[in-house]
N, C-alpha and C positions, 0 to 999 in steps of 0.2 A: 655628433658631427658629420657622420656618414649618412644621415638620413634615417637610420634604424630606430625603432621605437624601443624605449627603455622601460622595462618591468620595474617600477618604483618599489614594489612589494618586495622584490629581490634585495634591495638596499634600504630597507626600512630602518636597520640599525644605524647606517650613515645619516640618513635622513633626521631620525630622532637626536643623534649627536649634534649635527648642525644646528638643529632648533635649539636644543639646550644650550649650546655655546653661544648662540645669538642672543638668548635671553639673559645670559650671564655678563653681558656688555651693558653698560650705561648709555642712556639715550644721548643723542648729539647735543642736546641743551645744556644738560649737566657737565658732560664731559665732550667737549667740541672735536677732540683730536683721537684720543686713545679709546675708540669705540669700535663698533661693528664694521664700520666703513673702512677704518685702517686695517682691520683684520684681513678683511677680503682683498685689500689692495696688496697687503705684503704676501698673501697666499699666492695671487695671480703673478705678482712680480717673482717670486720664486720659481713659480711653475715655468714661467717664460725665460728665466736665467737657466734653469737645468736644461730645458728643452733646448734652447738656442746653443749652450755649451756643448751639447751631446755628451754629457759627463756620465759615461758608462760605469764609472768606478762604484757607483752607488746602486744598490740593488732596488728592485721596486718597492721592496718593504721599507727600506731607508727613505726613498723618495716619499712614500705613502706617510711615513711618520714625520717627516720634516714638513709636509702640507698640514697635517694635524697641528704640529707646533706653531706653523705660521698663523692659523686661525685662532689659536689658543694663547699665543705668547703674552698677551695683555688682557686676558680674561679676568673680569672683575676690577679693572683699573678704574680708580675713583677720580683720576685727575690729579693724583698726588705724586710728587717725586719721591726717591729714596731719601733725598736729604731732607725734604720736609718731614717724612716719617720719622726720621731719626731726631731731628731738632724738636719735634712736637711731642716725642715720646710715645707714639702711636702703638697700640697693643700689637699691629703687625711687625713693627720694628723690634719689639720685645721678643715676639714668638719666634722671629727669623733672625735673632742676634745682629740685627743691623746690616746684615748681608744680603745684597740682592733682593731686597725686601718684596717689591712688587713682583718680579719675576717669579720668586719663589712662591708667592701666594698664587700667582696665575697658573703655574705648573701643577700646584697641589689641587686647586679647583678643578683642572682640567680632568685629573685622575678620579676626583670625587665623581665627576659627571659619568665616567667610564665605570664606575663601581655598579651603576644600573646596568643589568643584562641587556636592557633594551638600547643601550647607548654605547656599548662597549666595542668600538670599531676595531679593536685588536683582537676581537674574541676568537677569529679563525686561525690565527698564527699559534703554533706550538708553544709550550712554556718557556723553552730556551730563547726563542726568538722574541716573544714578549718581555723577556727580562731585558734582552739587548735593546729592544726599543724603548722601553722605559728610561734606560740609561742615556740612550740617544736624546729623548727629548727633554729630560732634566738638564743635560748639559748644553743642549742647543737653546733652550729658552733662558737659562741662567746666563749664557753668553751674550744675549741681547742687552744686558747690563752695560751702559757706557763704562761703568767703572772697571769692567773687565776687558775693555777694549785693548789696552797696550799689551795685556798678557797675549791676547787672541793674535793681534796683527804680529807679535813676535814669533808665534808659533808658524803662522803662515808665512812669514818672511823665511824662516828657518827652512821650511820645506822648498821654498824656491830655491835658497842659496846652496843646499845640499845638491840639487841637480840643476844649477843655473845653467851650464853649457847646453844640457838637454833642452831645457824650456826655451833658450834663446834660438837654438837651432829649429826648434819646432815653430816658433813664432815666425822666423824668417822664411822658413819653407812653405808655411801657409800663404804668406804674403806673396811669395814669388809665384806659387802655384795660382793665386788669384789673377797675377799678371799674365802668367803664360796662358791661363784658360781663355783669356780674352783674345789671344792671338794664334795660338795652336795648342794642340794636346800636349800632355805631359810625356816626356820621353820615359821608356820602360824603366830604365835605371833610376831616374829621379822618384818616378812613382812608387818603385819597390823600396827605395830608401824612406820615402816618407811614411809608407806603411810599417816599416821597421821601427821608426822613430814612434809612431802611434803606439805600437805594441810596447816599446819601452816606457812610453809615458803612462800607458795603462797599468803597467807593473809598479810604477811609483805610486799611483793612486790606490793600488789594491793593499798597500800597508794599512794595517789597522788603525795605527796612530795617525797617519796621514788623512786616512778617511774621517776620523773622529774630528780632527782640526777642520777639514774642508766642510763637514756638515755644519759645524758651527758657523763658519765663515759665510756660507751661503745664506743662512738665515739671518746673520747680522746684516749682511749686504742688502738683503730684501728688505729688512726692517728701516734701514736708513737710505732707501732708494728715492725719496722725494727729489733730492737734488739731481738725480740721474735721469729724471723725466723731463720732458719738453717744458719750456717756460711756463705755459699756461696753467698745467697741473702742478708745477713746482710751487707757483705762486699760490695756488688755492690751498695746498696742504699746508704752506707755511701760514697762511691767515688762521686756519684752524688750529694749529699749534699754538699760535701766538694768543688767540683767544684763551685757550686752556691756561697758558702761563699766566695770563692776566687774572683769571679766577683764582689760580693757585697763590698769586701774590696777594689777592684781597684776603685770602684766608689766612696766610701768614700776617698780614698786617693787623687783622684782628686778633690774632693770638699772640702778637707782639714778639714774633720770632724774626731772624734776619730774612730780608727779601732780595733774592739774586736780582741783578740789574735787568735781566730779560724778563722777570715776572713782575716788574714795577711799571705800570701804566706811564708814571711821570718821567721815568728814566730810560725805558727800554729804546734801543736803536736797532730794529728789526734787521735792516741790511746789514748791519755790522756784525750782529749776531749770527746771520747766516753765513757771512764769510768765515768767520771763526769756526762755525759748525763743519762746513765743509773742508776748510783747510785741515782741521786736526782729525776729524773723524770719517771723512768721505774720500777725499782725494787719493791718499795712499792705499785704502783698500779696493777701489775700482781699478787703479793703476796695476796693482798686484794681480788682481782677477784677470786683467786684459793680457798679462804676460805670461800667466799660467794656463790659460785656457782659451783655445782658438774660438772666438765667437764674435760675429759681426754685431750682435745685439749689445753685448757689452761694450764693445768699441764705440758704438754709437751711444750709449749711456755716458761713456767718458766724455765723448764730444759735447753731449747735452750738458754734463756738470761744468765744463770750461766756460760754456755759453751762459749758463745760469750764473756762474761766478762773476762774468763781465757784467751781467745786468745789476747783481746784487752791489757790485762795486759802484757802477754808475749811480744808483739811487743812493748809496752810502754818501757819496761825494756831494751829492746836492745838499746834504744836511751840515756842510762846512764843517767837517772833522778838524781836530787839531793837526796843523802841518806836520809836525813831527810824527804823530801817529799815522797820518796819511803815507808819509815817506816810508815808514816801517812796513805798513800793509803792503803797499804797492811794490816795494822791493821783495817781500816775501812771495808775492803772488808770481812775480817775474822769474824768481828763483825757482819756483815749483814747476812753473812751464818749462823752463830749461832742463831741469831734472828729468821731466816726464820725456821730453824730446831726445835726451842723452840716453835713455834707456835705464834709469835707475828706478829702483822699487820704492824705497822711502824718499818721498819728496819733500819733506820738511828740513829745513835748515836746522843745525845745531844750535844749542844756545850761545855757544862762543861765536858762532857766525852771526846770529842775531845781534850780538853785541858790537861786532866788527863793522857790521855793514852800514853804520849810520852815516859816516862820512860819504860812502859810495851812493847811498840812498839819495843824497841831497841832489845829484845829477838829474834825478827823475823831474824834479820841479822845472827844469830847463825845457 
């Protein structure tokens, strides 16, 4: 980046590892989405998030290991979901006891590659650090399984709630500093207070359990960052994912096992599927990230998410959805926006609120 030449021979182990990992992914025709392109995209997304957030709580070794995880988290993916592998009685489902099947396989394949001394990118770490990094990788990759999402997001929310006042003060002080910086310099007392808060924030993230949670959270966020990108990229990645879903649905049909609606070419409503995906798996995580970590990039990602959600909603409405379903969805999206603006972390309504909202939602039609 600074114009200096790089001696690739000094990094031959890293080069060999990356080549081996790339070969471990299926080509884009067989697996349109979970291929090398997705792996690289997740790695770059993770790198940008960590750099933008200036998240100093993670050591260089932890950051490096997370980057390795990003490249390998879908290694060997054949375009099959965990549900499909379970329903079809696939050998991998039996091997991994129906739990986080594709993630377990990818993680194991990554460490198989590292058994080759020419590809062991952890070789220069001492044994204690290597043991820690292995645990980091296993946990982070397994937590990319959407089946573990609610446990993960509960852990992150707990970290936030434990130090809610501190996080809120830090968020407000950063916003005020940006305003003040545009007009005048920070006063000494305000600057000193901000430094003190930063120090206290660093102490929160130095806790080993908190770091463990945040490492898993960062990789999950990067893996599900398509809706956080600008619309043109969001749409492209969605199209690739949809192609892969359809191929999986075709296999399920051939095997006479249940086909999820989003995998059925005849029934799938892609815009509605994206609304549901963003609502339940993306909106709350990026909202939490913005509240816990001062990062202009993350804030831009959240803004892009709301824009993309609007675009998917507009596309969905052109398909003439059921009026009652439309009312419920529009009410939920409005509720989430209000929650985000009011400073809440969890944006989703409770089941009771969903049931009670139907009469209120009828006003949206007007």
